[in-house]
N, C-alpha and C positions, 0 to 999 in steps of 0.2 A: 449211506446216510449215517450220521453220528449223533443220534438224538440224545445220547447220554450227556452231551455237552449242554443241553438245555435243562433248566430247572423246572421240574414238574412237581406239582403238589400231589401228595397222596390223597386218595379218596377219603380215608378215615385215619385219624391219628388216635390210637388207643395206647395209653401209657400204663405201665405196671403200677398198681395201687391207686389209680385214679377211679373215682366212683362212677358207676354207670347210672343211667337215668331210667326210671320206670314211667310209662305213660298209660293213660286210660285206655282200656281195651276197645271201647267204642271208637275212640279217636284213631286207634290203630286200624280198626276194621274199616272205617270210612275212607281213610286215605293213608294206606301203609307206606307210601313212597315219601311222605313228608318227614320221616325220620329214617335213619340208617339202622338196620338190624343185620345180623349175619345173613338173613334170607334175602334182604333187599339191597345190600350194599353194592352188589355187582350185577350188572345186566348183560355185559358183553366182555369178551376176552381182552379188549384193549384197556379196560379199566383195571384188570388184573395186572397187566404190564405196567400201567401207570403207578400202581402200588409198588411194584418191584423197582421202578425208577426212583421212587421215594426212598426205598432201602439203599439204592446206590448212592443217592444224595446223602443219606445218613452216614454211610461209610466215608464218603468224600470229606464230610465235616470232621470225622474222627482222624483223618490223616492231614488235615490242614486247611480246608476251606472254611471261610467264615465271612460274616457280613458286618455291617456297621455296629451290630450289637455283639459282635464276636461270638456268634453262635458256634458252639462246639469247640471253642478255643481251649477251655480248661481241660476238656476230655482229650483233645489231640495232644496238648502239651504233656499231660500226665502220662498218657500211653507212650509217647515218644521218649520219655525219660527225664522230664523236667523235675529236678530235685534228686535224680539218681546220679550215676557216675558220669553222665555225658553232658548234661545241660543244667543251667539255672538261669535266673533272671539277671540282666545287666542292670547294675545300680547306677542309672544315669544321674547326672548332677553331682552327687557327692562320691559316687563310686565305691561306697562302703556297704557292707552287709547290713540288712535291715530285717525287721520281723517278718516281712512279706516274702522272704526267700523261700522257695519250695523246700530246700534242704535245711531249713531251720525246723527240724522235726518236732520242736517244742510246740509248734502251732498245729501239728497234726492231731486230729481227734475225730470221733464219729460225727461230730457236728460240722466238720469242714465241708464246705459246699462242693469242693472239687470231687470228693468221693460220691456225693449224691448225684452230681452231674454225670459222672461216669456210669454209675448204676442205672440211672434213668435213660441215658442215651443207649446203653446196651439193651435194656428191656424194651425200649421203643423200637429198636431195630428188630428185635424178636417179635414184637407185636405186629410190625409190618409184614414179617414173614408169615406169621400165623394167619393174618388176614388174607394174604395172597394165596396161601394153601387152601383156605376156606373158599375163596372166590374161584379158584381153579376147578373145584369140584361142582360149582353151582352155575357155571356158564357153558354155553356151547362153544366148541373150538372148531376151527376149519380143518384141523388135523390132530391126530394123537401126538404127533411129533411136537407141535406147538404147545400142547398141554404139558407134555413131559418136560419140555424145556422150561416152562414157567415153574413147574413144581421143583425142578432141579435148582433153579436160582433161589427159590424161597427156602428150600431145605438147606442150601449152603449158608444163607444169611443167618438162619436160626442156629445152625451148628457153629458158625463163626462167633456169633454172639455169646453162646454158652461156653465156648472155649475160652474166650477172653474173660468172662465172668469168673469161671473156675480158676483161671490163672491168677486173677487179681484178688478175688474175695474168698477163695476156697469153695466150700459147698454153698449152693444157692438154691432157691426154689426153682424147680423145672415147671414152666408154664408152656404147655404145648397146644393150647387152643384158646380161642377167644371166650371170655366169660361175659355173659349178659347181665350178671348180677354182681353186686358189690361183694367182694371177697376180702375178709379181714383175718383169715386164719392160715396164712401161708406158713409153711415150715421148710426148713433147709434140707435139701437132699445132700448126700455126701459128695465130696469133691470127686471121688472115684465115679459115682453114678453120673455126675454132670459131665465129666470127661467122656464117659461111655455114650451118653446121649448125644453129645456133640459129634463124636466119631460116627455114630449111626447115621446122623443127618448128613455129614460130610461125605460118607461113603455112598449113601443113596444119591446124593447130588452128583458125585463123580460118575456113577453108572449111567446117568442120563445126560450129562453135559457133552458137548462136542469136543473134539480133540483140541481145536484152536477156536479163538473167539469168532463168533459169527458177525460181530460188530465191535469196533474199537471200544474197549472199556467193559464189555460184557464178560461174564464168567465162562471159563472153559475147564477142561479136566486138569490142566496144569496147576491152577490155583487151588482146586479142591484137593489134589494130592499133596500140595505143599502143606496145607493146614491139617490134612490127615496125618502127615509125618510129624508135625509139631504136636498134635494132640496125642499121638501114641508115645512120643518122647515124654510128654507131661504125665501121661498115665503110667508109663514105666517108672518114672521118678517117684510118683506118688505111691505106687504099690510095690516098688522094688521088683518089677516084673520084666525079666530079660526078654521074654517073647514079644513084648510090645516094641522093643527096639528093632527087632527083625521086621515087624510090620511097618515101622517108621522108615526103615531103609528101603523097603520095597516101594512104598508110596513116593518117597523122595526121588528114587531112581526113575520112576515114570516121568516126573516133571523134568528132571535133569536131562533125560534122553530126548524129550520133546522140545526142550528149550536150552540148547547149548550156549555157553558163554560167547559173547562177541569178543573176538581176539584181534581183529584188524580194524583200522579206522573206517568209519562209515558215515553216511548221512549228509546232513545239510551243510556241514562246515569242513568236510574232509577232502573235497575235490580241488586239487591245485589249479585245475583248468577253469574253475568257477570264478568269474570276474565280477559277479553281482555284488551290489553294495546295499546295505540297509542302514538308514540313519547315518550315512557317511562311513560306515564300517564294512570292510570287506567280509564276505561270507567265509572265505577260506582262512583257517587259522593254521599257519605253518608250525607253530609250536604246540599244536593240539596233539592228542593221543586218543586211544580208544576209550579210556575212562572219561575224558573230557566230552567225547562225542555222545556218550550215553545220556548226558544231561543237557543236550541242546534242543531247542524248539524244533519239532518235526521229527525227532528221532526216537520218541518214547514207545511207540506202538509196534506190536508184532507185525502189523500190516505194512509198516514202513521198512521192514527188513530187519528189525531188531529181534533176533531169535531169543535173546535173554529176557525180553519182556514177558512176564507171566500174567500179570494183572496191572493194567495202567488206568489210573483215574483220569477222567476227562475234564478239561477246562475249556470253556467256550473261547473262541477267538473274539476279538473286538467286534468284527463285522457280524458274527453270529449273535453276540450279546446285544448289539445295537438293533439288529433286525427283530429281536424278541422283546424289545423294551426293557432291557436289563442294564442299561447304562444310567447310573444315577449320580447322586451327589458325592462329594469328596469327604473323607477318603475311603471309608470302609463299607460302602453300601453294597458293593457287588461281591457275591460269594465265590471268589476265585482263590486258587492256591497262592495267596499273597505272602510268600515266604519272607520277603524282605520287609514286610510291614512289622514283623515282630522278631525276626531272627537276626542275630549279629550285633556287633557293637554300634553305638551311636557316635560316629566319628565327629560329628559337629559339636558334641559336648565335651570333647577332650581338650585339654589345655597343655601348653608347653610346660616343661620343667622350668622352675623359676629362672635359672641361669640362661635359658634359651629364649626367654621373652625379649622381643625387640620393639623399640619405640617405632610407631608408625605401622607396625604389622599387627595382624589379628592375634589374639591370645591362643587361638586354635590353629594347629597346622593344616586343618582340613576345611577352613572357612576363610572369610576375608575376601581378598581380591583374586578371584579364581577366573582363569581364562575359559569362558563358556564355550569357545570354539573347540577346545581340547577336552573339556569336561562338562558337557551339557548337563545342567542341573546344579552345578556347583557343589555345595555341601551334601546334596542328595543325588549326586551323579551315579551312574551305573558302576563306575570304577570303585566307589566306596560301598557298593552293594545296594544302593538306592535308599529310599526312605526307611527308617527303622524306629520303632518305639523302644527298642532295647529290651524286648520281652524275653529273649532267649540268648544265652551265651554259653559257649563251650567250656567245659572243665579243662584243667590241665591234662587230665588223663587222656581225653580224646584228641586234644590238639597238640600235646607234647609227649606225654609219657609213652604212648604206644609207638612212637617214632624214634625212640632213643637208640643209639648205637647201631647195630647191624640192621635195624629196621628202617633206618632213614632212607636208604637207597631203594626207592619204590616210586613207581609212576604216580601213585595217588598222593605222594608227598611232594611232588614237583610244584613250583610256584603257580603254574597255570591251574592246578587243581586244589591247592591249599596255600593261599597267599597269606604270608605272615608280615610282609614288609610293604608299607605304603609310602608314597611320595608326598612330600609337603606340597600342597596345592596353592598356598598363598604366595602370590607373585611379589608381595612386599616384604617377604622374609628372606634373609640371606641363604637359607637352606631350601629355597624353592626348587622343586623337582629332585630333591635329595631324599634318600630313604629316612623314614621316621619309624623308629622301633619303640617298643613299649617302655624302655628305660628312659626315653626322651620326653615322655609326657608326665604330668604331675601325679597321676594315679595310674600306675602301670597295669593294674588289674582291669581297667576299663577296656583295654585293647584285646581283641580276640581275632583269630584268623578268619578269613572268608574262603568259601569253597566254590568250586565251579558248579556244584549242585545248586548254589544259591546266587552267587555273584555272576552277573552277565555283563558283557560290554553292551553298547547300545544296539548291536545287531539283534539282540534277543528281545527288544522291547517294541511294543507298538508305539508309533509317534505320539499318540495321545497321552502316553504315560510320561513323556519327557516334559518338564524336568524332574517331577517328583519321584518317578520310578516306584510305583506302588503295586497296582494290579497287573499280574503277569498273564495277560490275555493269551490264550492258546498254548500255554505251557502246561502240559499234562504232568502227571506225577506217578511214580511207581508205588503200588501197594505191595507188589512182590516182584523181585528179580530172581532169576535162578541162582545167582551168586549166594543169596540167602538160603536157598534150598540146599546148596552144596554144604553150607555150614551147619544146617540142620542134620544132614546125613553124616557129616563129620562127628557131630555130637552123639548121634545114635551109635555110630561105630565105636567111639571112645567109651560110651557107657556099657557096651556089650563086651569090651575088652579087646577090640581090634584097632589098636592105636596106629598101626601101620596104614590101614585104610583111611582112618581119620586124617592122618598126616597127608595122604595123597589128595584128599578132597580140599584140605586147606591150601595145599601147594598148587592145586589147579588155579585157584583164585590168585595166589601170590605170583605164579608164573605169568598169568595174564597181565598183572601189574608190573612185570619185569623186575620183580624184587630179587635182589641178589641173595638175600637170606631165605632159605627154605627150611621147613620145619621137619625135624626127625621124629620118629615114632616115640622116642624117649622124652621128647619135649612136650608132647601133647597132654594137656589136662584141660579142665573146664575153663581155666583162666586164659589159656592160650586161645581157645575158641572165642571167648568173650572179647579178647583183644582184637582178634581178626574181624569179628563182627563190628567193633568200633571203627576199625580202619576202613572197612568196606561199606558199611551201612549207616554211617552217621547221618542223621536227619531222616532216615528211611525206616529203620526197624522200630517196632514197638518195644522199647528197651525195658520198661517196667514189667510188662508181662513176661519177657524173657527172664529177668532176674527173679520174679516172684514164683515162676514155675520150677525154679531150681531147688526148691525145698518141698518136703512132703508134710502133709497134715500130721503124719505119724511121728515126726521128729520134733525135738524140743526147740530147734531153731533152724533158720535158713542161713547156713554159714556163708554161702556164696553171696547172698544179698547183703548180709552184715559186712563182709569183707569189702565188697565193692563200694557200698555207701560210706563206710567208715574211712576207707583209704582214698577214695576218689571223688566223692561228691564235693561240690564247690565250697560249701560252708562247713565241711568237716575235714576233707582232705586238702583243699587249697587254702582256704581262709578259715581257721578253726573258730567259727562263730558259735555253732552249736556244739557243745562239749558233752552232751549227754550220751546215751547209748541207744542202739537200735533194738527195740524191745518187741518188734512185731515180725510175723511171718507173712501176713497178708494185709491188704488194705482193710480198714474197718467197715463193717456193715453200716451204712448211713443211719444216723440216729432218726432222721425223719422217716425212714422206711420202717424201722423198729416201732416207732411211736404210732404210725398209721396202722400197723398190723395188730389191732387191739385184741383180737380173739385167738391169736396163735402165738407160738413161741419162736421168734427169730433171735436166737441167742447170738451175742456179740462174739467176734473173734478174740482169741487169746491176746492179751497185751493191751486191749482197748476198753476193758471193763471200767 
């Protein structure tokens, strides 16, 4: 049973800083079940699990699920690095930088809604966890094991939420229980204390979780140890505490040992004897490789034989969604990991360079008279990545710079995994089915590579999605792969002075990718590790938390953050639209939160006053 693929509503939604209601005592006495209180919210254990599923849904939204209102979109974009060194928006139509670019840091302020959304989403996750912990103690369980499992999941979510908050905002208020009264005097705990609180929750969860998921998408020890490792690295960086790095290494090693990298081809598209066809496309991809296989439908889960999968977020199949009444209107009603809806260039908006425009042909190489038998969907065909609003585009750093020179010879850089060249699809143009490169279009900056993580041929789509190619039914997504855990351990080794062991961890990933360039101990620094994270984890890792935890509250600046944003963000490094300076170490505390906290002192972070 894979019930995490269904969307379940939480029993109660309690948000940080939202006022609670007081009701007449007689009314409460006469019919206490007409309102929810901590004492009456849960009557049976299944309700606690429903609350936990709500927490899973919250995390799913943070990694990419959204609906027609784009729920969670700004949070997942910001976490993944929109405006950092890896992504920014695609400027469709004119293709030029505008004020709404994330890396136009002139628009960043405590009043910017994206920071408020991130803050509220994280505290909402924490409130779900706190509510589940309360419920776990107030209902009867069929076994102590079931109760322990529920508590473990809730403590993980709370620890995860506080880890992300501390990484992004520094010190924040620790709220570890549900408040029944309106509270307006929150104060900030130190970043150190928030990290320690997160670690305590994550370690408590790890002790109670099973070794491997009991159900696809559910938590297990591997994911807890992964974030324990990250939290100890963050604490070590914050406090300059070498002992924390040893604890990070120990935790990461547990995950790595339990979840070895996939090194051989596997799964749904790797068997040459498989003659099956979907949407006219053969299952077997002869030009595939193990990295390609990692991102094919049916291959994401540990239960499918993917040992590298540590935590996989679950998306409903079309049939599951339909059976539960979740098939709605076009185009954004269904909350699935619809990567192509906002990731990648909008090919249909590109136009030929002036000297390549031909009479009788379309102005766009990827529109016009397209052979639908070869490219179902035309301008929104799977070959072009499907439908896109142009909401996210790779920087030159992640698409080009990290692959320069000796780094080019790498499985992850092969055209099947990182496609940079696309064919002209207009049958009326003389260059029909000839490669179109960025220098051949009027605004070269509009073109960006597509990755096998995002771009699928029609084998990977449900027929209902052709021709628009929007909702990726049944396509799960990684929250954690052990490749990232290896890079966390490499960072911990580097920070404690063991560069030889750090190089070995980096090279395990590079060897899997059949990269000819391996890293020597003398080449390891924090930027080497960040580069490898960009090669391996593009679209997967939460990039801004990674960069923000590189600095300490006790230092004057986060040099790593400043260097990466200044040199590689789209509108500083690629197109110097924002010419100011990076004046911050953390995201600002949202002004709405400060204003609501009328009786306490939530001081603003440095650089945002």
